[in-house]
C-alpha positions as CSV (number, residue, x, y, z in Angstrom):
1,M,0.0,0.0,0.0
2,K,1.3,3.4,-1.0
3,L,-0.3,6.8,-0.3
4,S,-0.5,8.8,-3.5
5,T,0.7,12.4,-3.9
6,R,-3.0,13.5,-3.8
7,G,-3.2,12.4,-0.1
8,R,0.3,13.6,0.9
9,Y,0.1,17.0,-0.9
10,S,-3.4,17.6,0.5
11,V,-2.2,17.0,4.1
12,T,0.8,19.3,3.5
13,A,-1.4,22.0,2.0
14,L,-3.9,21.9,4.8
15,Y,-1.0,21.9,7.3
16,E,0.1,25.2,5.8
17,L,-3.4,26.5,6.2
18,A,-3.5,25.4,9.8
19,L,-0.3,27.4,10.5
20,H,-2.2,30.5,9.4
21,Y,-5.7,29.6,10.8
22,G,-7.6,32.6,12.1
23,E,-5.0,35.1,10.7
24,R,-5.6,35.3,7.0
25,V,-6.4,33.5,3.8
26,V,-3.4,31.9,2.1
27,P,-2.9,32.1,-1.7
28,L,-2.1,28.8,-3.4
29,K,1.1,30.4,-4.7
30,A,2.3,30.9,-1.1
31,I,1.4,27.3,-0.2
32,A,3.2,26.0,-3.3
33,K,6.3,28.1,-2.6
34,T,6.5,27.4,1.1
35,Q,5.9,23.7,0.8
36,G,7.7,23.1,-2.5
37,L,4.6,21.8,-4.3
38,S,3.1,22.4,-7.7
39,E,0.6,25.3,-7.7
40,N,-1.4,23.7,-10.6
41,Y,-1.6,20.4,-8.7
42,L,-2.7,22.1,-5.5
43,E,-5.5,23.8,-7.5
44,Q,-6.8,20.4,-8.5
45,L,-6.8,19.2,-4.9
46,M,-8.7,22.1,-3.5
47,S,-12.0,21.1,-5.2
48,P,-12.5,17.8,-3.3
49,L,-11.3,19.4,-0.1
50,R,-13.8,22.2,-0.6
51,R,-16.6,19.7,-1.3
52,A,-15.7,17.8,1.8
53,G,-16.1,21.0,3.8
54,L,-12.4,21.2,4.9
55,V,-11.4,24.4,3.1
56,E,-13.1,27.6,2.0
57,S,-12.0,29.8,-0.8
58,V,-11.9,33.6,-1.1
59,R,-11.8,35.0,-4.6
60,G,-10.1,38.2,-5.8
61,A,-6.7,39.8,-5.7
62,Q,-6.4,39.2,-1.9
63,G,-8.0,35.7,-2.2
64,G,-6.8,32.3,-1.3
65,Y,-7.8,29.5,1.0
66,T,-8.5,29.0,4.7
67,L,-9.6,26.0,6.8
68,A,-13.3,25.7,7.1
69,L,-12.9,24.2,10.5
70,P,-10.5,24.7,13.4
71,P,-7.3,22.7,13.0
72,E,-8.3,20.5,16.0
73,E,-11.3,19.2,14.1
74,V,-9.5,18.3,10.8
75,T,-7.9,14.9,11.0
76,I,-5.4,13.4,8.6
77,G,-7.8,10.6,7.9
78,R,-10.6,13.0,6.9
79,I,-8.2,14.8,4.5
80,I,-7.0,11.6,2.9
81,T,-10.5,10.2,2.6
82,A,-11.7,13.4,0.9
83,V,-9.1,13.2,-1.9
84,E,-8.4,9.4,-2.1
85,G,-11.7,7.8,-1.0
86,P,-11.9,5.1,1.7
87,I,-8.7,3.5,2.9
88,A,-8.7,-0.2,2.2
89,L,-5.8,-2.6,1.6
90,V,-7.9,-4.9,-0.5
91,D,-11.0,-4.3,-2.7
92,C,-13.2,-6.7,-0.7
93,L,-13.0,-4.4,2.3
94,L,-14.9,-1.7,0.4
95,T,-18.1,-3.8,0.6
96,S,-19.5,-5.8,3.5
97,A,-19.0,-9.5,3.5
98,E,-22.7,-10.0,3.3
99,A,-23.3,-7.6,0.4
100,D,-24.6,-9.0,-2.9
101,D,-22.2,-6.8,-4.9
102,Q,-19.0,-8.4,-3.6
103,S,-15.8,-7.9,-5.5
104,C,-14.7,-11.3,-4.3
105,V,-17.0,-14.3,-4.2
106,R,-15.1,-15.7,-1.2
107,A,-15.4,-12.5,0.9
108,G,-17.9,-14.1,3.3
109,S,-15.6,-17.0,4.1
110,C,-12.2,-15.6,3.4
111,V,-9.6,-16.5,6.0
112,T,-7.4,-13.4,5.5
113,R,-10.2,-10.8,5.1
114,Q,-10.4,-10.3,8.8
115,I,-6.6,-9.6,9.1
116,W,-6.8,-7.0,6.3
117,G,-9.7,-5.5,8.0
118,E,-7.8,-5.2,11.3
119,V,-4.9,-3.6,9.6
120,C,-7.2,-1.1,7.9
121,D,-8.9,-0.4,11.2
122,S,-5.5,0.3,12.8
123,I,-4.4,2.6,10.0
124,N,-7.7,4.5,10.1
125,S,-7.5,4.8,13.9
126,V,-4.1,6.4,13.7
127,L,-5.1,8.8,10.8
128,N,-8.3,9.7,12.5
129,N,-6.6,10.5,15.8
130,I,-4.1,13.0,14.4
131,S,-5.4,16.4,13.7
132,L,-3.8,19.4,11.9
133,A,-3.4,21.0,15.3
134,D,-1.3,18.0,16.4
135,L,0.9,18.4,13.3
136,V,1.4,22.1,14.0
137,Q,2.3,21.2,17.7
138,R,4.7,18.4,16.6
139,N,6.5,20.7,14.2
140,R,6.8,23.5,16.8
141,A,8.3,21.0,19.3
142,R,10.6,19.6,16.7
143,V,12.1,23.0,15.8
144,G,12.1,24.2,19.4
145,C,9.5,26.9,19.0
146,N,7.4,27.5,22.2
147,Q,4.7,29.5,20.6
């Protein structure tokens, strides 16, 4: 399993917005420059993040983006799910074992399905328990900033 650039860049972009939460809107150009990301790619990522209610945009010369929620309420799992969809190691976990539209005919009796489900639950638990505020705090502690 490998997280795509969509997920990683989205987390990075929203981290940058969390750094400026409550202060001002942040232009994509500033996010791209500060975080070393492609501005065009960031632009594509903002649509699903806006639809998920994670960011708000302000148009105009002084426009940009801001978090739609406080950083404490935006988890890494929520960001990744907004741009990537549900996190699942195997396709059969995207449907219930009892569902008629199973991607695997053995899903209901598969020996390993439970293991993959437990791994996904663990990943989701970690991602859903780390907020943007946590990232900001971790970075401040790492660079020795007491703000």
